[in-house]
C-alpha positions as CSV (number, residue, x, y, z in Angstrom):
1,M,-8.0,-32.1,10.0
2,E,-10.0,-31.1,7.0
3,V,-9.2,-27.7,5.5
4,P,-12.2,-25.5,4.5
5,D,-12.6,-24.7,0.9
6,E,-12.4,-21.0,1.6
7,L,-9.1,-21.4,3.3
8,R,-7.8,-23.7,0.6
9,S,-8.7,-21.1,-2.0
10,F,-7.0,-18.3,0.1
11,V,-3.8,-20.3,0.3
12,A,-3.8,-20.7,-3.5
13,T,-4.8,-17.2,-4.5
14,G,-4.2,-14.9,-1.5
15,I,-7.9,-13.7,-1.7
16,Y,-10.4,-14.5,1.0
17,H,-14.1,-13.7,0.5
18,L,-15.5,-12.5,3.8
19,G,-19.0,-13.9,4.4
20,G,-18.8,-16.0,1.2
21,A,-18.3,-15.1,-2.5
22,G,-21.6,-13.2,-2.7
23,T,-20.5,-10.3,-0.5
24,G,-18.4,-7.4,-1.6
25,A,-15.9,-7.6,1.2
26,V,-12.6,-9.4,0.6
27,F,-9.3,-9.8,2.5
28,L,-6.2,-9.5,0.3
29,D,-3.0,-11.2,1.5
30,P,-0.2,-8.9,0.3
31,V,2.4,-11.6,1.3
32,R,1.0,-14.3,-0.9
33,L,0.2,-12.0,-3.8
34,L,3.7,-10.6,-3.8
35,N,5.4,-14.0,-3.4
36,E,3.4,-15.3,-6.4
37,S,5.0,-12.4,-8.5
38,Y,8.6,-13.3,-7.7
39,Q,10.8,-16.3,-8.6
40,R,13.9,-15.7,-6.5
41,F,12.6,-13.7,-3.6
42,S,10.1,-14.2,-0.8
43,V,8.3,-11.6,1.4
44,V,8.3,-12.1,5.2
45,P,4.7,-12.2,6.6
46,S,5.7,-10.5,9.8
47,T,6.7,-7.3,8.0
48,Y,3.0,-6.9,6.9
49,Y,1.2,-8.4,9.8
50,S,1.4,-7.3,13.4
51,R,1.1,-9.6,16.4
52,S,-2.6,-8.7,16.6
53,F,-3.8,-11.9,15.0
54,V,-4.2,-13.7,18.3
55,P,-7.3,-14.9,20.2
56,P,-8.8,-12.6,22.8
57,R,-7.6,-13.0,26.4
58,P,-9.4,-15.5,28.5
59,G,-10.3,-12.9,31.1
60,G,-12.1,-10.8,28.5
61,D,-12.2,-7.1,28.5
62,Q,-12.3,-5.6,31.9
63,E,-14.2,-2.6,30.8
64,T,-17.0,-4.6,29.3
65,E,-17.3,-6.8,32.4
66,Q,-17.8,-3.9,34.8
67,P,-21.3,-3.6,36.5
68,E,-23.9,-1.8,34.4
69,E,-24.4,0.9,37.0
70,L,-20.6,1.7,37.1
71,R,-20.4,2.0,33.3
72,K,-23.4,4.3,33.2
73,R,-21.8,6.5,35.9
74,K,-18.6,6.9,33.8
75,R,-20.4,7.9,30.7
76,K,-19.9,11.5,29.7
77,R,-22.7,13.6,28.7
78,K,-23.0,13.9,24.9
79,P,-22.6,17.4,23.6
80,K,-25.6,18.9,21.9
81,P,-25.4,18.3,18.1
82,K,-24.6,21.4,16.2
83,E,-26.2,22.3,12.9
84,L,-24.3,21.1,9.9
85,N,-23.5,23.3,6.9
86,A,-24.1,22.1,3.3
87,M,-20.7,20.5,2.9
88,E,-20.9,18.8,6.2
89,Q,-24.3,17.4,5.4
90,I,-23.0,15.8,2.2
91,A,-20.0,14.3,4.1
92,E,-22.4,13.0,6.8
93,A,-24.6,11.3,4.1
94,R,-21.5,9.7,2.5
95,H,-20.3,8.5,5.9
96,Q,-23.7,7.0,6.7
97,E,-23.7,5.2,3.4
98,A,-20.2,3.7,4.0
99,R,-20.7,2.9,7.7
100,P,-22.9,-0.3,7.3
101,L,-20.5,-1.6,4.6
102,L,-17.5,-1.2,6.9
103,L,-19.2,-2.6,9.9
104,S,-20.4,-5.6,7.9
105,A,-16.9,-6.2,6.6
106,H,-15.4,-5.9,10.1
107,E,-17.9,-8.4,11.6
108,S,-17.2,-10.8,8.7
109,L,-13.5,-10.6,9.3
110,L,-13.9,-11.3,13.0
111,K,-16.0,-14.4,12.2
112,A,-13.4,-15.7,9.9
113,K,-11.6,-17.7,12.7
114,K,-9.8,-20.1,10.3
115,L,-8.3,-17.1,8.4
116,L,-7.1,-15.4,11.6
117,E,-5.6,-18.6,13.0
118,Y,-3.8,-19.2,9.7
119,L,-2.3,-15.6,9.7
120,S,-1.3,-15.9,13.3
121,K,0.6,-19.2,12.6
122,M,2.4,-17.5,9.6
123,V,3.6,-14.6,11.7
124,K,4.8,-16.8,14.6
125,V,6.8,-19.1,12.3
126,E,8.4,-16.2,10.4
127,E,9.1,-14.2,13.5
128,Q,11.5,-16.9,14.7
129,T,13.6,-16.5,11.6
130,I,14.0,-12.7,11.6
131,D,17.3,-11.3,12.6
132,A,16.9,-8.6,15.2
133,E,19.7,-6.6,13.6
134,T,17.7,-6.1,10.4
135,S,14.4,-5.4,11.9
136,S,14.5,-1.6,11.6
137,E,13.4,0.0,8.4
138,N,15.2,2.9,6.7
139,N,13.3,6.2,6.9
140,F,13.7,7.5,3.4
141,V,11.8,10.7,4.2
142,E,14.4,11.7,6.8
143,L,17.3,10.4,4.5
144,G,16.0,12.5,1.6
145,S,15.8,15.6,3.8
146,S,19.4,15.2,5.0
147,W,22.3,17.1,3.4
148,R,23.9,13.8,2.7
149,A,21.0,12.8,0.4
150,P,23.0,13.5,-2.9
151,F,25.8,11.1,-1.7
152,Y,23.6,8.1,-0.9
153,E,23.9,5.3,-3.4
154,I,21.9,2.0,-3.9
155,T,23.6,-1.1,-5.3
156,V,21.4,-3.0,-7.7
157,C,22.1,-6.7,-8.6
158,F,20.6,-7.4,-12.0
159,Q,20.1,-11.1,-12.8
160,E,19.0,-12.3,-16.2
161,P,18.7,-15.8,-17.7
162,L,21.5,-16.8,-20.1
163,G,19.8,-17.6,-23.3
164,L,17.3,-19.9,-21.6
165,D,13.7,-19.8,-20.6
166,K,13.1,-18.2,-17.2
167,E,11.9,-21.5,-15.6
168,E,14.8,-23.5,-17.1
169,A,17.3,-20.9,-15.8
170,E,15.8,-21.1,-12.3
171,V,16.3,-24.9,-12.3
172,L,19.8,-24.8,-13.7
173,G,20.9,-21.6,-12.0
174,C,22.2,-20.2,-15.3
175,F,22.0,-16.4,-14.8
176,H,24.1,-13.4,-15.8
177,V,24.7,-11.3,-12.7
178,Q,25.6,-7.6,-12.9
179,K,26.0,-5.1,-10.1
180,S,25.6,-1.4,-10.6
181,S,25.4,1.6,-8.3
182,F,22.9,4.4,-8.7
183,P,22.2,7.6,-6.8
184,L,19.4,6.7,-4.3
185,F,17.7,10.0,-4.9
186,N,16.9,12.1,-8.0
187,S,17.6,9.3,-10.4
188,I,15.5,6.7,-12.4
189,V,16.3,3.0,-11.5
190,S,14.7,0.6,-14.0
191,V,14.6,-3.2,-14.3
192,E,14.3,-5.0,-17.6
193,A,11.2,-7.0,-18.3
194,T,13.2,-10.2,-18.6
195,G,14.7,-10.4,-15.1
196,E,14.3,-9.4,-11.5
197,A,16.7,-7.4,-9.4
198,E,17.7,-6.9,-5.8
199,G,18.7,-3.5,-4.3
200,E,21.0,-3.1,-1.3
201,F,21.2,0.0,0.8
202,Q,22.6,0.3,4.3
203,Y,22.7,-3.5,4.7
204,R,19.1,-3.9,3.8
205,H,17.8,-5.6,0.7
206,Y,14.9,-4.5,-1.4
207,I,13.0,-6.5,-4.2
208,L,12.8,-4.7,-7.5
209,P,10.2,-6.5,-9.7
210,Q,10.9,-7.2,-13.4
211,G,9.8,-4.4,-15.7
212,S,9.6,-1.9,-12.9
213,C,11.2,1.5,-12.4
214,F,11.3,3.9,-9.5
215,S,12.5,7.4,-8.6
216,M,12.8,9.0,-5.1
217,V,13.1,12.7,-4.8
218,A,15.5,14.1,-2.1
219,K,13.6,17.4,-1.5
220,C,9.9,18.0,-1.6
221,Y,9.9,20.8,-4.2
222,F,7.1,20.2,-6.7
223,S,9.2,21.4,-9.7
224,T,11.7,18.7,-8.8
225,D,9.0,16.1,-8.5
226,I,7.5,16.9,-11.8
227,K,10.9,16.8,-13.5
228,H,11.5,13.2,-12.4
229,V,8.0,12.1,-13.0
230,R,8.2,13.2,-16.6
231,N,11.3,11.1,-17.0
232,L,9.0,8.1,-16.6
233,I,7.0,9.0,-19.7
234,P,7.8,6.4,-22.4
235,G,9.6,7.7,-25.5
236,N,7.5,5.5,-27.8
237,P,3.9,6.9,-28.2
238,N,2.6,3.4,-28.6
239,Q,3.9,2.4,-25.1
240,G,2.7,3.4,-21.6
241,Y,1.6,2.1,-18.2
242,N,-1.5,-0.1,-17.8
243,L,-1.7,0.5,-14.0
244,I,-0.9,3.9,-12.4
245,V,-1.0,4.0,-8.5
246,V,-0.9,7.5,-7.0
247,D,-0.6,8.1,-3.3
248,P,-0.2,11.9,-3.0
249,P,0.9,13.8,0.0
250,W,-2.4,15.6,0.3
251,E,-2.5,19.0,1.9
252,N,-3.3,18.4,5.6
253,G,-3.0,20.8,8.4
254,C,-2.6,18.2,11.1
255,V,0.2,16.5,9.2
256,R,1.9,19.8,8.6
257,Q,1.8,20.7,12.3
258,K,3.2,17.4,13.4
259,E,5.8,17.5,10.6
260,A,5.0,13.8,10.0
261,Y,5.9,14.1,6.3
262,P,6.1,16.9,3.6
263,T,2.8,17.8,2.0
264,L,1.9,19.7,-1.2
265,P,-1.0,22.0,-2.1
266,N,-3.8,19.9,-3.7
267,R,-3.9,21.9,-6.9
268,S,-0.3,20.9,-7.6
269,F,-1.4,17.4,-8.5
270,L,-3.4,18.8,-11.4
271,Y,-0.1,19.0,-13.3
272,L,0.9,15.3,-12.9
273,P,1.2,13.9,-16.5
274,V,-1.1,11.0,-15.9
275,H,-2.5,11.1,-19.4
276,E,1.0,11.0,-20.9
277,L,2.0,8.1,-18.7
278,A,-1.0,6.0,-19.5
279,H,-1.0,3.4,-22.3
280,P,-2.8,4.6,-25.5
281,A,-5.3,1.7,-25.1
282,G,-6.2,3.0,-21.6
283,A,-5.0,2.5,-18.0
284,L,-6.4,1.8,-14.6
285,V,-5.6,4.7,-12.2
286,V,-5.7,3.9,-8.5
287,L,-5.8,7.0,-6.2
288,W,-5.6,7.0,-2.4
289,V,-8.0,9.6,-0.9
290,T,-8.8,10.7,2.6
291,N,-12.5,11.1,3.7
292,R,-12.4,14.9,3.6
293,E,-15.4,16.1,1.6
294,K,-13.6,19.1,0.3
295,L,-10.9,16.9,-1.2
296,R,-13.4,14.5,-2.7
297,V,-15.2,17.4,-4.5
298,F,-11.8,18.6,-5.8
299,I,-11.0,15.2,-7.2
300,E,-14.4,14.7,-8.8
301,K,-14.7,18.2,-10.3
302,E,-11.1,19.1,-11.1
303,L,-8.5,16.5,-10.7
304,F,-10.0,13.5,-12.6
305,P,-11.1,15.7,-15.5
306,S,-7.6,17.1,-15.7
307,W,-6.1,13.6,-15.8
308,G,-8.7,12.3,-18.2
309,V,-10.0,9.7,-15.7
310,K,-13.6,8.5,-16.2
311,D,-15.9,5.9,-14.6
312,A,-14.6,6.3,-11.1
313,T,-15.4,3.5,-8.6
314,T,-15.0,3.8,-4.8
315,F,-13.3,1.1,-2.7
316,Y,-13.3,1.3,1.1
317,W,-10.2,0.3,2.9
318,L,-10.9,-1.1,6.4
319,K,-8.0,-0.9,8.8
320,V,-8.5,-3.4,11.6
321,Y,-6.7,-3.5,14.9
322,I,-7.7,-6.7,16.7
């Protein structure tokens, strides 16, 4: 069977252009992109993909096959539209601008049958190899809120080539292995740029990419967060990070009521030392944002100027449940 050029390119790069290379919608395969970054580790597709990549049921959707008269009878009366204030009007205009883009991307994804079939096969193959005992993830938010948090430790296995090129060391298996234990919370764990590492905590293994560092805070007090973030600032003024990804726990009343995770006041993020973390030649800052208009105004008018971020570009993230 002949493999289409789009799928062959996707297998090689992990990027699939939906509707052709001329459109602005792409599907990024995190599994393939991550596996291309590691030499000794591999990411399991089923941890990123659900079982939703399957063809529709032969019987179709019962709701859509109901008689037209019955469907009309079940429809609820739409409430009368209320007048929007100035902020809501701006938000509505922004939503109307994004809506056709998201719908077009969604339709293009559904038409990419070869891509969905390929992803479905990957999940099925990998699901057969997963051990049920290791299928549950650790909830670090709950662990960090526990009184035991200061006593948790993560064991990190550092592996570096012994005086050889990295590729030669992979072939010959000549590595220096060193195991060290670190407090899981409130400490900086860093990996040298010359080797990769593997962390182990409660019988689960975690990939630590080369040249990376991370810190997890046990309690959500902003003073504590800032203290550990500042430990990431390079001591050499000529060094810094080229890519800074920020996923803040934005202030959210619904999340606070459900106690899904701790949140912080939005103005607290003004004091993140993004400018000090960035490389002197510049850095790309990626910020996850909800679609609340008040939050967007805060980011554009206050947060980005405080961080020194310019030339902002918006990307829309389409979550699809098939």
